[in-house]
C-alpha positions in Angstrom: 215.8 51.8 -50.6 213.3 51.3 -47.9 214.2 51.1 -44.2 213.3 47.2 -44.4 215.9 46.7 -47.2 218.5 48.5 -45.2 218.2 46.1 -42.2 218.1 43.1 -44.7 221.3 44.5 -46.3 223.1 45.1 -42.9 222.0 41.5 -41.9 223.2 40.0 -45.0 226.6 41.8 -44.8 226.9 40.7 -41.1 226.4 37.0 -42.0 228.9 37.3 -45.1 231.5 38.8 -42.6 230.9 36.3 -39.8 229.8 39.0 -37.5 226.7 38.8 -35.5 224.9 41.5 -33.6 225.7 40.1 -30.6 229.5 40.1 -31.0 229.7 43.4 -29.6 228.5 42.2 -26.0 231.7 41.2 -24.1 229.7 40.2 -20.8 226.2 40.3 -19.3 225.6 41.2 -15.5 222.1 40.3 -14.5 220.8 40.9 -18.1 222.7 44.1 -18.5 225.2 44.2 -21.5 228.7 45.3 -21.2 229.8 46.0 -24.9 233.1 46.1 -26.5 233.0 49.8 -27.0 232.2 50.4 -23.3 235.1 48.2 -22.4 237.5 50.1 -24.8 236.1 53.3 -23.4 236.7 52.2 -19.8 240.2 50.7 -20.7 241.2 53.9 -22.3 240.1 55.8 -18.9 242.0 53.2 -16.7 245.0 53.6 -18.8 245.0 57.4 -18.6 244.3 57.3 -14.9 246.8 54.8 -13.8 249.5 56.3 -15.8 251.0 52.7 -16.2 250.8 50.3 -19.1 247.9 48.1 -18.7 247.8 46.6 -22.3 248.1 43.2 -21.1 245.4 43.5 -18.6 242.2 43.7 -20.8 240.7 40.8 -19.0 241.3 42.3 -15.6 239.7 45.5 -16.7 236.5 43.7 -17.8 236.3 42.1 -14.6 236.6 45.4 -12.8 233.9 46.7 -15.2 231.9 43.7 -13.9 232.4 44.7 -10.4 231.4 48.1 -10.9 228.1 47.2 -12.7 227.3 45.0 -9.7 228.0 47.7 -7.2 225.9 50.3 -9.3 223.0 47.7 -9.1 223.3 48.1 -5.4 223.5 51.8 -5.8 220.4 52.0 -7.6 218.6 49.4 -5.5 219.3 51.7 -2.5 218.5 54.8 -4.6 221.8 56.5 -3.6 221.9 57.8 -7.0 218.7 59.7 -6.1 220.5 61.5 -3.3 219.9 65.2 -3.9 223.1 66.3 -1.7 225.3 63.8 -3.5 224.2 64.6 -7.0 224.9 68.4 -6.4 228.3 67.4 -5.3 228.9 65.5 -8.4 227.7 68.3 -10.5 230.1 70.5 -8.7 233.0 68.1 -9.4 232.1 68.0 -13.0 232.2 71.7 -13.1 235.5 71.7 -11.6 236.8 69.2 -14.2 235.4 71.3 -17.1 236.8 74.6 -15.7 240.2 72.8 -15.1 240.1 71.4 -18.7 239.2 75.3 -19.9 242.2 76.7 -18.0 244.8 74.1 -19.2 243.8 75.1 -22.8 244.0 78.9 -22.0 246.8 81.4 -21.7 246.7 80.5 -18.0 248.4 77.4 -18.5 251.2 78.8 -20.9 254.8 78.4 -19.6 255.9 81.2 -17.6 258.9 83.0 -19.3 262.1 82.7 -17.4 262.8 86.6 -17.5 259.4 87.1 -16.1 260.1 84.8 -13.2 263.7 86.4 -12.7 262.1 89.9 -12.5 259.8 88.9 -9.7 262.7 87.3 -7.8 264.9 90.1 -8.3 262.1 92.3 -6.8 261.6 90.0 -3.9 265.1 89.7 -2.7 266.5 93.0 -3.4 265.6 94.4 0.1 266.4 91.2 1.8 267.8 91.7 5.2 267.6 89.0 7.7 269.9 88.4 10.6 270.9 84.9 11.9 272.1 84.1 15.2 274.4 81.6 16.4 272.8 80.5 19.7 273.7 78.3 22.7 271.5 77.7 25.6 271.2 76.0 28.9 267.8 74.7 29.7 266.8 73.8 33.5 263.5 73.5 35.1 263.7 76.3 37.8 264.5 80.1 37.7 266.9 79.4 40.9 268.8 76.7 39.0 269.2 79.3 36.0 270.4 81.9 38.6 272.9 79.7 39.9 274.2 78.9 36.4 274.6 82.6 35.9 276.4 83.2 38.8 278.8 80.2 37.8 279.3 82.0 34.5 280.1 85.3 36.1 282.7 83.5 38.1 284.4 82.3 34.9 282.8 79.0 34.3 282.8 78.0 30.6 279.2 77.8 28.8 279.7 74.8 27.1 281.0 72.6 30.2 277.8 74.0 32.2 275.6 73.1 29.3 276.9 69.5 29.1 276.6 68.9 32.8 273.5 70.8 33.8 271.3 71.5 30.7 268.1 69.3 30.1 267.8 70.3 26.5 268.5 67.8 23.6 271.6 70.3 22.6 273.3 69.5 26.1 275.8 67.0 24.5 276.8 69.8 21.8 277.6 72.2 24.9 274.1 73.8 24.4 274.5 74.8 20.7 271.5 75.3 18.7 273.2 76.5 15.5 272.2 79.5 13.3 268.9 80.5 13.7 266.8 83.5 12.3 264.1 85.5 14.0 261.3 83.9 12.5 262.5 80.4 13.7 262.2 81.7 17.4 258.6 83.0 16.9 257.1 80.2 19.2 259.4 81.5 21.8 259.0 85.3 21.9 260.8 85.8 25.3 263.7 83.8 23.9 263.7 85.9 20.8 263.5 89.1 22.7 266.6 88.2 24.9 268.7 87.3 21.8 267.8 90.5 20.0 269.3 92.2 23.2 272.6 90.3 23.4 276.0 91.3 22.2 278.0 88.8 20.4 279.9 86.7 22.9 277.8 87.6 25.8 275.0 85.6 27.8 271.7 86.8 29.6 272.1 88.0 32.9 268.6 87.1 33.9 266.8 83.8 33.3 264.5 83.4 30.3 261.3 81.7 30.8 259.5 79.8 27.8 257.1 77.1 27.7 260.2 74.8 28.0 261.4 75.8 31.0 264.1 78.4 32.2 267.0 79.3 29.9 270.5 80.8 30.0 271.1 82.1 26.4 274.4 82.7 24.9 274.9 84.7 21.4 278.0 83.1 19.9 277.8 85.0 16.7 275.5 86.9 14.4 275.4 87.4 10.5 273.2 88.4 7.6 271.7 85.5 6.0 271.9 85.2 2.2 268.5 85.3 0.3 266.9 82.1 -0.9 268.2 81.2 -4.3 266.1 81.5 -7.5 265.7 77.8 -7.8 264.3 77.7 -4.2 261.8 80.3 -4.9 260.9 79.5 -8.4 257.8 77.3 -7.9 256.5 79.8 -5.3 256.9 82.6 -8.0 255.4 80.8 -11.0 252.5 79.5 -8.8 252.0 83.4 -7.8 252.1 84.3 -11.5 249.6 81.7 -12.6 247.2 82.9 -9.8 247.5 86.6 -11.3 247.1 85.4 -14.6 243.8 83.3 -13.5 242.5 86.7 -11.8 243.2 88.6 -15.1 241.5 86.0 -17.1 238.5 86.0 -15.0 238.5 89.8 -14.6 238.3 89.9 -18.6 235.5 87.7 -18.6 233.5 89.7 -16.1 234.2 92.9 -17.8 232.7 91.7 -21.0 229.9 89.9 -19.2 226.4 91.5 -18.2 226.2 90.7 -14.6 223.4 91.8 -12.2 223.7 91.0 -8.7 220.4 91.3 -6.9 221.8 90.5 -3.3 222.5 93.4 -1.2 
């Protein structure tokens, strides 16, 4: 059958079924046709990206597609689509999507066995030794004020009472109590941390401690070894580290089986 006969048969069948060639077009925008196939494809894309049921919004999606076409007309008119830097960025984003899809389909994305996570956790916490300190403090503006408070404490005054009446810190109403803190939480105040580390339980600093907040008199109420974080608390961190390791191994295997010739010195 000749090509002309094929066209004739197609047109005849279309006429019998009541379908015309134009039925595939759902809208035109300044002469540009938007087909049903394009609408369906974009509809599926929107459904996937919104993660919501938009099956009842096909007309709204078409309106969105029309708006996008109008905006793209302006892009072409202003030659934004010819911008080399922008096109390079788009190419890199495409590459990122391709790579992410590849990795999702590779061993890198496979679930990490619980026993593997548990082993890493056990290794991580087996030598866990972190001290926590229950601390109270009195914060004042000048060194002399701090010295006067130390003198009152030496004379038998109660730390909590002085904190409530003389401390300018937010913990004053609690008698200066800061609660349980570890050394890491005091890193931004090294002089304060140093003073705490030198105190014995139940004692207070005999010299004022200066920080960026002012002058402190510090009391060590108690100390203890803090328990390690639980497996559930560290699970996401461990899984992320294991996935990163698997990715590195995957890439290393690719490099080992590739011919790579680096010219740059």
